[in-house]
C-alpha positions in Angstrom: 80.7 29.6 17.5 84.5 29.8 17.4 86.3 28.8 20.6 89.8 30.3 20.7 92.7 29.4 23.1 95.2 32.2 23.7 98.5 32.4 25.5 98.6 35.8 27.3 101.9 37.5 27.0 103.4 40.7 28.5 103.4 42.7 25.2 101.5 40.4 22.8 99.0 37.6 23.1 99.5 34.5 21.0 96.7 32.5 19.5 97.3 28.8 20.2 94.4 27.4 18.3 90.7 27.3 17.5 87.7 24.9 17.6 84.5 25.4 15.5 81.3 24.5 17.3 78.1 24.6 15.3 75.4 26.3 17.4 72.8 23.7 16.3 74.8 21.1 18.3 74.4 23.1 21.6 71.8 21.6 23.9 69.3 23.4 26.0 69.7 23.1 29.8 69.4 25.2 32.9 71.9 23.0 34.8 75.7 22.9 34.5 76.9 19.7 32.8 80.1 17.7 33.0 81.5 19.6 30.0 83.2 18.1 27.0 86.8 18.1 25.8 87.4 19.7 22.4 90.5 19.3 20.4 92.1 22.6 19.4 93.3 23.0 15.8 95.6 25.4 14.0 93.5 26.3 10.9 89.9 27.2 10.0 88.3 25.3 7.1 86.0 27.4 5.0 83.7 26.6 2.1 82.0 29.3 0.0 83.1 31.9 2.6 81.5 30.0 5.6 83.4 28.3 8.4 82.7 24.6 8.3 85.3 23.3 10.8 89.0 23.3 11.8 92.1 21.2 10.9 95.7 20.5 11.9 95.5 19.6 15.6 97.8 21.5 18.0 97.8 18.8 20.7 95.9 21.1 23.1 92.4 20.4 24.4 89.8 22.6 26.0 87.2 21.5 28.5 84.0 23.5 27.8 80.4 23.3 29.1 78.3 25.0 26.5 74.5 25.2 26.7 71.6 27.5 26.0 69.6 28.3 29.1 65.9 28.9 29.0 64.6 32.3 30.2 64.1 32.6 34.0 60.4 33.2 33.6 59.8 29.9 31.6 58.7 27.4 34.2 57.2 23.9 34.1 55.2 23.1 31.0 56.2 26.5 29.4 59.9 25.6 29.6 59.3 22.2 28.1 57.2 23.7 25.3 59.8 26.4 24.6 62.6 23.9 24.5 60.7 21.6 22.1 60.0 24.6 19.8 63.7 25.7 19.8 64.8 22.1 19.0 62.3 22.0 16.1 63.8 25.3 14.8 67.3 23.8 15.0 66.2 20.8 13.0 64.8 23.2 10.3 68.1 25.1 10.2 70.1 21.8 10.0 68.2 20.7 6.9 68.7 24.1 5.2 65.1 25.4 5.2 64.9 28.9 3.7 65.4 31.6 6.4 62.4 33.6 5.3 60.3 30.6 6.2 62.1 30.3 9.5 61.3 33.9 10.5 57.6 33.2 9.8 57.9 30.0 11.8 59.4 31.9 14.7 56.6 34.5 14.7 54.0 31.7 14.7 55.7 30.0 17.6 55.8 33.2 19.6 59.1 32.4 21.2 59.8 34.6 24.2 
């Protein structure tokens, strides 16, 4: 996910900076947290056509509370089981498991 900080102008908006946040680092929670301060940088870093981070700090910071929320109908043990399955899926993605295997894994888990 790419977080962007903009300065809104009368005629034009100006991009102040960006922060790259890997979705695999986002936690699952149905409750608001304290948030986290992210440093805003000027440039995106890419490798092989994929964004891997940012560089050249601007001096700006952004307070963000980012989380995945479980579905409203997931309650009690169902919610805990779904969260465990989603975390297992994130671990597979982090180690670079083939995506065709992941799609099979998702269908086996029967995620909502």
